[in-house]
RODREN-82464 format. One record per residue (C-alpha): residue in three letters; x, y, z. Coordinates in nm, 2 decimals. Each point is the difference from the previous one (the first is absolute). Layout:
# RODREN-82464
+-----+--------+--------+--------+
|   r |     px |     py |     pz |
+-----+--------+--------+--------+
| ALA |      X |      Y |      Z |
...
+-----+--------+--------+--------+
***
This chain:
# RODREN-82464
+-----+--------+--------+--------+
|   r |     px |     py |     pz |
+-----+--------+--------+--------+
| MET |   0.72 |   4.70 |   1.52 |
| THR |  -0.05 |  -0.02 |  -0.38 |
| ALA |  -0.11 |  -0.31 |  -0.19 |
| GLY |   0.36 |   0.00 |  -0.15 |
| SER |   0.15 |  -0.02 |   0.33 |
| HIS |  -0.23 |  -0.28 |   0.12 |
| ALA |   0.09 |  -0.21 |  -0.33 |
| LEU |   0.37 |   0.06 |   0.05 |
| LEU |  -0.03 |  -0.12 |   0.35 |
| GLN |  -0.18 |  -0.32 |  -0.11 |
| GLN |   0.28 |  -0.07 |  -0.25 |
| SER |   0.29 |   0.07 |   0.24 |
| VAL |  -0.13 |  -0.19 |   0.30 |
| SER |  -0.13 |  -0.36 |   0.00 |
| LEU |  -0.29 |  -0.03 |   0.23 |
| THR |   0.03 |  -0.37 |   0.04 |
| PRO |   0.08 |  -0.11 |   0.36 |
| VAL |   0.27 |  -0.26 |   0.02 |
| VAL |  -0.16 |  -0.15 |   0.32 |
| ASP |  -0.37 |  -0.10 |   0.04 |
| SER |  -0.03 |   0.15 |   0.35 |
| ASP |  -0.38 |  -0.10 |   0.03 |
| PHE |   0.10 |  -0.35 |   0.16 |
| GLY |   0.36 |   0.04 |   0.07 |
| GLY |   0.15 |   0.16 |   0.32 |
| CYS |   0.33 |   0.13 |  -0.16 |
| ALA |  -0.13 |   0.37 |   0.01 |
| ASP |  -0.10 |   0.01 |   0.35 |
| GLY |   0.18 |   0.28 |   0.20 |
| ARG |   0.13 |   0.18 |  -0.30 |
| ILE |  -0.11 |   0.36 |  -0.07 |
| LEU |   0.06 |   0.23 |  -0.29 |
| ILE |   0.00 |   0.36 |   0.08 |
| VAL |  -0.06 |   0.25 |  -0.28 |
| ASP |   0.04 |   0.38 |   0.04 |
| ASP |   0.20 |   0.26 |  -0.20 |
| ASP |   0.12 |   0.15 |   0.32 |
| ALA |   0.33 |  -0.19 |   0.10 |
| ALA |  -0.01 |   0.11 |   0.37 |
| LEU |  -0.37 |  -0.14 |   0.05 |
| ARG |   0.11 |  -0.33 |  -0.17 |
| ASP |   0.29 |  -0.03 |   0.24 |
| VAL |  -0.23 |   0.09 |   0.29 |
| TYR |  -0.27 |  -0.26 |  -0.07 |
| ALA |   0.27 |  -0.26 |  -0.07 |
| GLU |   0.19 |   0.06 |   0.33 |
| CYS |  -0.33 |  -0.01 |   0.20 |
| LEU |  -0.11 |  -0.32 |  -0.16 |
| GLY |   0.33 |  -0.17 |  -0.06 |
| ALA |   0.01 |  -0.16 |   0.34 |
| ARG |  -0.29 |  -0.22 |  -0.06 |
| TYR |  -0.01 |  -0.02 |  -0.39 |
| SER |   0.21 |  -0.02 |  -0.30 |
| CYS |  -0.02 |   0.35 |  -0.18 |
| VAL |   0.07 |   0.10 |  -0.35 |
| THR |  -0.04 |   0.36 |  -0.13 |
| ALA |  -0.07 |   0.15 |  -0.34 |
| ALA |   0.01 |   0.34 |  -0.12 |
| ASP |  -0.29 |   0.00 |  -0.24 |
| ALA |  -0.29 |  -0.22 |  -0.13 |
| ARG |   0.21 |  -0.14 |  -0.31 |
| GLU |   0.27 |  -0.12 |   0.24 |
| ALA |  -0.26 |  -0.15 |   0.24 |
| LEU |  -0.17 |  -0.20 |  -0.29 |
| ARG |   0.33 |  -0.12 |  -0.12 |
| ARG |   0.06 |  -0.12 |   0.37 |
| LEU |  -0.33 |  -0.17 |   0.02 |
| ALA |   0.06 |  -0.19 |  -0.31 |
| ALA |   0.33 |  -0.13 |   0.11 |
| GLU |  -0.05 |  -0.06 |   0.36 |
| PRO |  -0.29 |  -0.12 |   0.23 |
| PHE |  -0.14 |   0.26 |   0.25 |
| ALA |  -0.28 |  -0.02 |   0.25 |
| LEU |  -0.06 |   0.37 |   0.04 |
| VAL |   0.08 |   0.33 |  -0.19 |
| ILE |  -0.02 |   0.34 |   0.17 |
| SER |  -0.04 |   0.27 |  -0.27 |
| ASP |  -0.03 |   0.37 |   0.01 |
| VAL |  -0.28 |   0.15 |  -0.21 |
| ASN |   0.16 |   0.29 |  -0.18 |
| MET |   0.31 |  -0.11 |  -0.18 |
| PRO |   0.14 |   0.13 |  -0.33 |
| GLY |  -0.08 |  -0.20 |  -0.30 |
| LEU |  -0.25 |  -0.28 |   0.10 |
| SER |  -0.18 |   0.10 |   0.31 |
| GLY |  -0.07 |  -0.23 |   0.30 |
| VAL |  -0.36 |  -0.05 |  -0.09 |
| GLU |   0.11 |  -0.13 |  -0.35 |
| LEU |   0.24 |  -0.22 |   0.17 |
| LEU |  -0.26 |  -0.14 |   0.22 |
| ARG |  -0.22 |  -0.08 |  -0.30 |
| LYS |   0.30 |  -0.19 |  -0.16 |
| ILE |   0.07 |  -0.20 |   0.32 |
| ARG |  -0.36 |  -0.09 |   0.03 |
| GLU |   0.00 |  -0.10 |  -0.37 |
| HIS |   0.31 |  -0.20 |  -0.01 |
| PHE |   0.11 |  -0.09 |   0.36 |
| GLN |  -0.32 |  -0.05 |   0.18 |
| ALA |   0.14 |  -0.18 |   0.29 |
| VAL |   0.20 |   0.33 |   0.10 |
| ALA |  -0.15 |   0.22 |   0.26 |
| VAL |   0.04 |   0.36 |  -0.05 |
| ILE |   0.00 |   0.29 |   0.26 |
| MET |  -0.03 |   0.34 |  -0.15 |
| VAL |   0.17 |   0.32 |   0.16 |
| SER |  -0.07 |   0.36 |  -0.09 |
| GLY |   0.01 |   0.35 |   0.13 |
| ILE |  -0.36 |   0.09 |  -0.16 |
| ASP |  -0.28 |  -0.05 |   0.26 |
| ARG |  -0.28 |  -0.03 |  -0.24 |
| THR |  -0.29 |  -0.25 |   0.07 |
| GLN |  -0.07 |  -0.08 |  -0.37 |
| ARG |   0.38 |  -0.08 |  -0.06 |
| VAL |  -0.02 |  -0.25 |   0.30 |
| LEU |  -0.32 |  -0.16 |  -0.13 |
| ASP |   0.14 |  -0.03 |  -0.34 |
| THR |   0.33 |  -0.18 |   0.12 |
| MET |  -0.21 |  -0.24 |   0.23 |
| ARG |  -0.24 |  -0.07 |  -0.29 |
| LEU |   0.30 |  -0.08 |  -0.22 |
| GLY |   0.11 |  -0.26 |   0.27 |
| ALA |   0.24 |   0.17 |   0.24 |
| SER |   0.02 |  -0.14 |   0.35 |
| ASP |   0.06 |   0.34 |   0.16 |
| TYR |   0.04 |   0.37 |  -0.07 |
| LEU |   0.24 |   0.20 |   0.22 |
| LEU |   0.06 |   0.37 |   0.03 |
| LYS |   0.35 |   0.18 |   0.00 |
| PRO |   0.16 |   0.05 |   0.22 |
| CYS |  -0.06 |  -0.36 |   0.08 |
| ASP |   0.04 |  -0.11 |   0.36 |
| LEU |   0.23 |  -0.30 |   0.01 |
| GLY |  -0.21 |  -0.18 |   0.26 |
| VAL |  -0.30 |   0.04 |  -0.22 |
| LEU |   0.19 |  -0.12 |  -0.29 |
| GLU |   0.13 |  -0.32 |   0.17 |
| LEU |  -0.36 |  -0.08 |   0.12 |
| SER |  -0.14 |   0.06 |  -0.34 |
| VAL |   0.28 |  -0.23 |  -0.17 |
| GLU |  -0.08 |  -0.26 |   0.25 |
| ARG |  -0.38 |   0.01 |  -0.06 |
| ALA |   0.07 |   0.01 |  -0.37 |
| LEU |   0.21 |  -0.34 |   0.01 |
| GLU |  -0.25 |  -0.15 |   0.22 |
| ARG |  -0.26 |   0.06 |  -0.24 |
| ARG |   0.21 |  -0.11 |  -0.29 |
| ALA |   0.07 |  -0.32 |   0.20 |
| LEU |  -0.37 |  -0.07 |   0.05 |
| LEU |  -0.07 |   0.07 |  -0.36 |
| ARG |   0.26 |  -0.24 |  -0.10 |
| ASP |  -0.11 |  -0.27 |   0.23 |
| ALA |  -0.37 |   0.07 |  -0.11 |
| ARG |   0.11 |  -0.06 |  -0.39 |
| ARG |   0.21 |  -0.30 |   0.12 |
| TYR |  -0.32 |  -0.16 |   0.18 |
| LYS |  -0.23 |   0.09 |  -0.30 |
| HIS |   0.25 |  -0.17 |  -0.24 |
| ASP |   0.01 |  -0.31 |   0.22 |
| LEU |  -0.36 |   0.01 |   0.04 |
| GLU |  -0.07 |   0.03 |  -0.37 |
| ARG |   0.26 |  -0.29 |  -0.05 |
| ARG |  -0.19 |  -0.23 |   0.26 |
| ASN |  -0.33 |   0.10 |  -0.16 |
| ALA |   0.13 |  -0.10 |  -0.34 |
| GLU |   0.13 |  -0.34 |   0.14 |
| LEU |  -0.34 |  -0.07 |   0.18 |
| ALA |  -0.19 |   0.08 |  -0.30 |
| HIS |   0.22 |  -0.23 |  -0.21 |
| GLN |  -0.05 |  -0.27 |   0.28 |
| GLN |  -0.39 |   0.05 |   0.02 |
| ALA |  -0.01 |  -0.03 |  -0.39 |
| GLU |   0.22 |  -0.32 |   0.01 |
| LEU |  -0.22 |  -0.12 |   0.30 |
| LYS |  -0.31 |   0.04 |  -0.21 |
| ARG |   0.15 |  -0.17 |  -0.31 |
| LEU |   0.10 |  -0.29 |   0.22 |
| GLN |  -0.35 |  -0.02 |   0.17 |
| ALA |  -0.16 |   0.02 |  -0.35 |
| GLN |   0.22 |  -0.26 |  -0.11 |
| ILE |  -0.09 |  -0.22 |   0.29 |
| VAL |  -0.37 |   0.04 |  -0.04 |
| HIS |   0.03 |  -0.04 |  -0.38 |
| ASN |   0.20 |  -0.32 |   0.06 |
| GLU |  -0.26 |  -0.14 |   0.24 |
| LYS |  -0.28 |   0.08 |  -0.23 |
| MET |   0.18 |  -0.16 |  -0.29 |
| VAL |   0.07 |  -0.31 |   0.21 |
| SER |  -0.37 |  -0.01 |   0.09 |
| LEU |  -0.11 |   0.05 |  -0.36 |
| GLY |   0.25 |  -0.27 |  -0.11 |
| GLN |  -0.13 |  -0.24 |   0.25 |
| LEU |  -0.35 |   0.08 |  -0.11 |
| ALA |   0.08 |  -0.02 |  -0.37 |
| ALA |   0.16 |  -0.34 |   0.06 |
| GLY |  -0.29 |  -0.12 |   0.21 |
| VAL |  -0.24 |   0.12 |  -0.28 |
| ALA |   0.22 |  -0.16 |  -0.27 |
| HIS |   0.00 |  -0.34 |   0.20 |
| GLU |  -0.36 |   0.01 |   0.06 |
| LEU |  -0.08 |   0.08 |  -0.36 |
| ASN |   0.24 |  -0.24 |  -0.15 |
| ASN |  -0.17 |  -0.33 |   0.07 |
| PRO |  -0.36 |   0.12 |  -0.12 |
| ALA |   0.15 |   0.17 |  -0.30 |
| GLY |   0.18 |  -0.31 |  -0.07 |
| PHE |  -0.33 |  -0.21 |   0.03 |
| ILE |  -0.18 |   0.25 |  -0.25 |
| TYR |   0.26 |  -0.01 |  -0.24 |
| GLY |   0.04 |  -0.38 |   0.00 |
| ASN |  -0.39 |  -0.05 |  -0.01 |
| MET |  -0.03 |   0.23 |  -0.30 |
| GLU |   0.18 |  -0.23 |  -0.22 |
| VAL |  -0.21 |  -0.28 |   0.12 |
| LEU |  -0.32 |   0.20 |  -0.06 |
| ARG |   0.12 |   0.09 |  -0.35 |
| GLU |   0.05 |  -0.38 |  -0.07 |
| CYS |  -0.34 |  -0.08 |   0.15 |
| ALA |  -0.18 |   0.27 |  -0.19 |
| ALA |   0.17 |  -0.11 |  -0.32 |
| GLY |  -0.13 |  -0.37 |   0.05 |
| LEU |  -0.35 |   0.12 |   0.09 |
| GLU |  -0.01 |   0.22 |  -0.32 |
| ARG |   0.11 |  -0.33 |  -0.20 |
| LEU |  -0.29 |  -0.20 |   0.17 |
| LEU |  -0.26 |   0.28 |  -0.09 |
| GLY |   0.12 |   0.02 |  -0.34 |
| PHE |  -0.05 |  -0.38 |  -0.03 |
| TYR |  -0.36 |   0.03 |   0.12 |
| ASP |  -0.06 |   0.29 |  -0.24 |
| GLY |   0.11 |  -0.23 |  -0.31 |
| ALA |  -0.21 |  -0.30 |   0.14 |
| ALA |  -0.33 |  -0.11 |  -0.13 |
| LEU |  -0.26 |   0.09 |   0.26 |
| PRO |  -0.37 |  -0.08 |   0.04 |
| ALA |  -0.20 |   0.33 |  -0.10 |
| ALA |  -0.13 |   0.06 |   0.32 |
| VAL |   0.34 |  -0.01 |   0.16 |
| ALA |   0.17 |   0.20 |  -0.28 |
| ASP |  -0.28 |   0.27 |   0.06 |
| GLY |   0.06 |   0.00 |   0.37 |
| ALA |   0.36 |   0.03 |  -0.05 |
| ALA |  -0.03 |   0.28 |  -0.25 |
| LEU |  -0.24 |   0.18 |   0.26 |
| LEU |   0.26 |  -0.05 |   0.28 |
| LYS |   0.28 |   0.14 |  -0.24 |
| ARG |  -0.19 |   0.32 |  -0.07 |
| GLU |  -0.08 |   0.05 |   0.37 |
| ILE |   0.37 |  -0.02 |   0.12 |
| ASP |   0.13 |   0.18 |  -0.32 |
| TYR |   0.21 |  -0.32 |  -0.08 |
| GLU |   0.23 |   0.14 |  -0.26 |
| ASN |   0.10 |   0.31 |   0.18 |
| THR |   0.04 |  -0.20 |   0.33 |
| LEU |   0.26 |  -0.24 |  -0.15 |
| ALA |   0.21 |   0.32 |  -0.11 |
| ASP |  -0.05 |   0.17 |   0.32 |
| LEU |   0.13 |  -0.32 |   0.17 |
| HIS |   0.32 |   0.02 |  -0.18 |
| THR |   0.05 |   0.37 |   0.08 |
| VAL |  -0.08 |  -0.05 |   0.37 |
| ILE |   0.26 |  -0.28 |   0.02 |
| GLU |   0.27 |   0.20 |  -0.17 |
| ASP |  -0.07 |   0.31 |   0.22 |
| CYS |   0.01 |  -0.20 |   0.31 |
| THR |   0.31 |  -0.18 |  -0.12 |
| SER |   0.16 |   0.36 |  -0.06 |
| GLY |  -0.11 |   0.13 |   0.34 |
| ALA |   0.14 |  -0.30 |   0.17 |
| GLU |   0.33 |   0.05 |  -0.16 |
| ARG |   0.00 |   0.37 |   0.11 |
| ILE |  -0.06 |  -0.09 |   0.36 |
| ARG |   0.29 |  -0.25 |  -0.04 |
| ASP |   0.23 |   0.26 |  -0.13 |
| VAL |  -0.11 |   0.26 |   0.27 |
| VAL |   0.07 |  -0.27 |   0.28 |
| GLN |   0.33 |  -0.07 |  -0.15 |
| ASN |   0.09 |   0.37 |  -0.01 |
| LEU |  -0.10 |   0.06 |   0.35 |
| ARG |   0.20 |  -0.30 |   0.11 |
| THR |   0.31 |   0.14 |  -0.20 |
| PHE |  -0.04 |   0.35 |   0.12 |
| SER |  -0.04 |  -0.07 |   0.36 |
| ARG |   0.28 |  -0.25 |   0.01 |
| LEU |  -0.05 |  -0.08 |   0.38 |
| ASP |   0.20 |  -0.29 |  -0.06 |
| GLU |   0.29 |   0.19 |  -0.13 |
| ALA |   0.06 |   0.27 |   0.29 |
| GLU |   0.36 |  -0.10 |   0.02 |
| PHE |   0.29 |   0.14 |  -0.19 |
| LYS |   0.02 |  -0.21 |  -0.32 |
| LYS |   0.07 |   0.00 |  -0.37 |
| VAL |  -0.31 |   0.15 |  -0.19 |
| ASP |  -0.09 |   0.05 |  -0.36 |
| ILE |  -0.06 |   0.38 |  -0.06 |
| HIS |  -0.22 |  -0.06 |  -0.30 |
| GLU |  -0.25 |  -0.24 |   0.16 |
| GLY |  -0.05 |   0.25 |   0.28 |
| LEU |  -0.06 |   0.28 |  -0.25 |
| ASP |  -0.23 |  -0.21 |  -0.22 |
| SER |  -0.20 |  -0.11 |   0.30 |
| THR |  -0.05 |   0.35 |   0.13 |
| ILE |  -0.10 |   0.13 |  -0.34 |
| ARG |  -0.26 |  -0.28 |  -0.02 |
| LEU |  -0.14 |   0.11 |   0.35 |
| LEU |  -0.02 |   0.36 |  -0.14 |
| SER |  -0.22 |  -0.12 |  -0.31 |
| ARG |  -0.26 |   0.25 |   0.10 |
| TYR |   0.25 |   0.27 |  -0.14 |
| TYR |   0.20 |  -0.19 |  -0.26 |
| ALA |  -0.28 |  -0.21 |  -0.14 |
| SER |  -0.23 |   0.30 |  -0.05 |
| GLY |   0.11 |   0.09 |  -0.34 |
| ARG |   0.09 |   0.36 |   0.09 |
| ILE |   0.36 |  -0.08 |   0.10 |
| THR |   0.26 |  -0.14 |  -0.22 |
| LEU |   0.24 |  -0.22 |   0.18 |
| ARG |   0.34 |  -0.08 |  -0.15 |
| ARG |   0.23 |  -0.25 |   0.16 |
| ASP |   0.37 |   0.04 |  -0.10 |
| TYR |   0.16 |  -0.29 |   0.19 |
| GLY |   0.36 |  -0.07 |  -0.01 |
| ALA |   0.17 |  -0.33 |   0.10 |
| LEU |   0.03 |   0.00 |   0.37 |
| PRO |   0.15 |  -0.24 |   0.25 |
| PRO |  -0.20 |  -0.09 |   0.33 |
| VAL |   0.03 |   0.28 |   0.26 |
| ASP |   0.06 |  -0.04 |   0.38 |
| CYS |  -0.31 |   0.16 |   0.17 |
| PHE |  -0.30 |  -0.02 |   0.21 |
| ALA |  -0.26 |  -0.08 |  -0.27 |
| GLY |  -0.30 |   0.12 |   0.18 |
| GLN |   0.16 |   0.34 |   0.06 |
| LEU |   0.10 |   0.03 |  -0.36 |
| ASN |  -0.34 |  -0.07 |  -0.12 |
| GLN |  -0.14 |   0.25 |   0.23 |
| MET |   0.26 |   0.26 |  -0.15 |
| TRP |  -0.11 |  -0.09 |  -0.37 |
| MET |  -0.37 |   0.04 |   0.11 |
| ASN |   0.07 |   0.35 |   0.12 |
| LEU |   0.20 |   0.11 |  -0.32 |
| LEU |  -0.23 |  -0.17 |  -0.25 |
| ALA |  -0.32 |   0.13 |   0.17 |
| ASN |   0.15 |   0.36 |   0.02 |
| ALA |   0.09 |  -0.01 |  -0.37 |
| ALA |  -0.35 |  -0.16 |  -0.11 |
| GLN |  -0.16 |   0.30 |   0.21 |
| ALA |   0.21 |   0.25 |  -0.16 |
| VAL |  -0.12 |  -0.11 |  -0.36 |
| ALA |  -0.36 |  -0.09 |   0.11 |
| GLY |  -0.14 |   0.21 |  -0.28 |
| GLY |   0.21 |  -0.17 |  -0.26 |
| GLY |   0.37 |  -0.03 |  -0.07 |
| GLU |   0.30 |  -0.25 |   0.04 |
| VAL |   0.18 |  -0.17 |   0.27 |
| ARG |   0.33 |  -0.18 |  -0.09 |
| VAL |   0.17 |  -0.24 |   0.22 |
| SER |   0.37 |  -0.06 |  -0.06 |
| THR |   0.25 |  -0.23 |   0.15 |
| ARG |   0.37 |  -0.02 |  -0.06 |
| LEU |   0.31 |  -0.17 |   0.16 |
| CYS |   0.29 |   0.26 |   0.06 |
| GLY |   0.29 |  -0.19 |   0.14 |
| GLY |  -0.10 |  -0.15 |   0.33 |
| GLU |  -0.32 |   0.21 |   0.03 |
| VAL |  -0.36 |  -0.03 |  -0.14 |
| ARG |  -0.15 |   0.33 |  -0.12 |
| VAL |  -0.38 |   0.02 |  -0.03 |
| SER |  -0.17 |   0.29 |  -0.15 |
| VAL |  -0.36 |   0.09 |   0.03 |
| ARG |  -0.09 |   0.29 |  -0.24 |
| ASP |  -0.32 |   0.17 |  -0.08 |
| THR |  -0.12 |   0.28 |  -0.25 |
| GLY |  -0.21 |   0.17 |   0.26 |
| PRO |   0.01 |   0.37 |   0.10 |
| GLY |   0.31 |  -0.03 |   0.21 |
| ILE |   0.11 |   0.12 |   0.33 |
| SER |   0.08 |   0.38 |   0.07 |
| ALA |   0.34 |   0.11 |   0.11 |
| GLU |  -0.10 |   0.08 |   0.34 |
| HIS |  -0.15 |  -0.32 |   0.08 |
| LEU |   0.28 |  -0.22 |  -0.15 |
| ASP |   0.21 |   0.03 |   0.34 |
| ARG |  -0.29 |  -0.09 |   0.22 |
| ILE |  -0.17 |  -0.29 |  -0.17 |
| PHE |   0.17 |  -0.26 |   0.22 |
| GLU |  -0.10 |   0.18 |   0.32 |
| PRO |  -0.26 |  -0.19 |   0.21 |
| PHE |  -0.35 |   0.12 |  -0.04 |
| PHE |   0.09 |   0.25 |  -0.28 |
| THR |  -0.23 |  -0.02 |  -0.30 |
| THR |  -0.14 |   0.21 |  -0.28 |
| LYS |  -0.32 |  -0.21 |  -0.06 |
| PRO |  -0.32 |   0.15 |   0.14 |
| VAL |  -0.12 |  -0.07 |   0.34 |
| GLY |  -0.12 |  -0.36 |   0.04 |
| GLU |   0.18 |  -0.13 |  -0.30 |
| GLY |   0.35 |  -0.05 |   0.13 |
| THR |   0.17 |  -0.05 |   0.34 |
| GLY |   0.35 |   0.11 |  -0.10 |
| LEU |   0.15 |  -0.33 |   0.12 |
| GLY |   0.05 |  -0.18 |  -0.31 |
| LEU |   0.33 |   0.14 |  -0.14 |
| SER |   0.13 |   0.05 |   0.36 |
| ILE |  -0.06 |  -0.39 |   0.05 |
| THR |   0.17 |  -0.05 |  -0.33 |
| TYR |   0.30 |   0.20 |   0.11 |
| GLY |   0.02 |  -0.19 |   0.31 |
| ILE |   0.00 |  -0.36 |  -0.18 |
| VAL |   0.26 |   0.13 |  -0.26 |
| GLU |   0.23 |   0.10 |   0.30 |
| ARG |  -0.05 |  -0.33 |   0.17 |
| HIS |   0.11 |  -0.17 |  -0.30 |
| GLY |   0.30 |   0.20 |  -0.02 |
| GLY |  -0.11 |   0.16 |  -0.34 |
| THR |  -0.09 |   0.35 |  -0.10 |
| ILE |  -0.30 |   0.17 |  -0.16 |
| SER |   0.00 |   0.32 |  -0.21 |
| VAL |  -0.27 |   0.21 |  -0.18 |
| GLU |   0.01 |   0.21 |  -0.31 |
| SER |  -0.28 |   0.21 |  -0.10 |
| CYS |  -0.10 |   0.28 |  -0.23 |
| PRO |  -0.35 |   0.17 |   0.03 |
| GLY |  -0.19 |  -0.09 |  -0.33 |
| THR |   0.24 |  -0.28 |  -0.10 |
| GLY |  -0.04 |  -0.28 |   0.27 |
| THR |   0.20 |  -0.15 |   0.29 |
| THR |   0.24 |  -0.28 |   0.02 |
| PHE |   0.09 |  -0.20 |   0.33 |
| THR |   0.32 |  -0.20 |  -0.03 |
| VAL |   0.08 |  -0.28 |   0.26 |
| VAL |   0.35 |  -0.14 |   0.02 |
| LEU |   0.05 |  -0.32 |   0.20 |
| PRO |   0.31 |  -0.21 |   0.07 |
| VAL |  -0.02 |  -0.34 |  -0.16 |
| ASN |   0.20 |  -0.17 |   0.30 |
| ALA |  -0.12 |   0.20 |   0.30 |
| GLU |   0.08 |  -0.30 |   0.21 |
| ALA |   0.37 |   0.02 |  -0.09 |
| ARG |  -0.01 |   0.37 |   0.07 |
| ARG |  -0.15 |  -0.06 |   0.34 |
| GLY |   0.27 |  -0.25 |   0.09 |
| HIS |   0.26 |   0.28 |  -0.06 |
| SER |  -0.19 |   0.23 |   0.22 |
| GLY |   0.02 |  -0.23 |   0.29 |
| GLY |  -0.31 |  -0.20 |   0.01 |
| ARG |  -0.35 |  -0.07 |  -0.12 |
| ASP |  -0.15 |   0.31 |   0.16 |
| GLY |   0.21 |   0.22 |  -0.20 |
| LEU |  -0.27 |   0.02 |  -0.28 |
+-----+--------+--------+--------+
***
């Protein structure tokens, strides 16, 4: 057959089956008999018609037209036919109708011809004149083999589907386990932070309060020493005092005393601020759902991350809008800000800018954390919220921070999205409902969040 004939056949016959017989049983028992000898077609159809529904075709073109229009389980085809040969028909069937079994019939008894057809996917190769009993047995075996292959494909499909479901459930289980472990750690850390804050609060208060007293006492002693310096003393006493001043470096000692007092006062103030930030961040007394100032949580978290934001390498810009108090679990929200702000600071650790923006949009609060770091590659964007996925080197990241953040946002009825372009930076945007309590009421209870 010429290339032109092949092209003509492709144009005149649509090779798209109307029924997907891989997983359907509508084709079972339907046989298409293809032979240019009408007498042989009738003999085969009469022999098989008692058990099967038989349809005949005079050539390959008619056969392909039938296959495209109706579902069949089996094709019995002559090898030598005018136009498209039976072998070419077999190739077309294997290419476009893979669920259809094929039995080849030929008057040529050549081993190579048999091997070629079997390699192409024929179920059997029968020689003319064909014994009708052998034909029936061959048809029965071909249909049984087709049914087995169809069942195997169905079982494979079901197994793949179940494996995908199990993989999804396993990933969800890992996420929940990581969430539980992380929550337990955060509770323990929060209790520890609150305990440390409580233990430091009193002594820090003592130090800070006593430093003011010490400054006043030092000022009084300095006045007294100044009076003695100006008093008329006996020569022996004046000489002894002058010697003692030289030994203790009197002038510099007074200056150092002022400096020490100021440094200690500044250090006490820093301890007091750290204690206050720990208490604000841990919020163990606010584990319930209540109205919270978003800006207060952001600012306390930034102060706790001062090792990044007070280093001088990172420019922090706050673009705060007017926000109402938001219904939330304050401790969890602070944990979320900690994850986002720490990631942003690490992204620009060598130098750059981090911008924190807040806006009120209708009944929702929108908080964006943007950095000018290297950005996130496209292949990683879809996985950054997966548990244990991290692009950081081994030992520098657990892959839990953003997964925990995603869970916190979901629990508050909000959404989190990320936009990133390699080389320009990354922006995380969190959207939270202002009146989540009211929304939970509509969903049927307090556990709806």
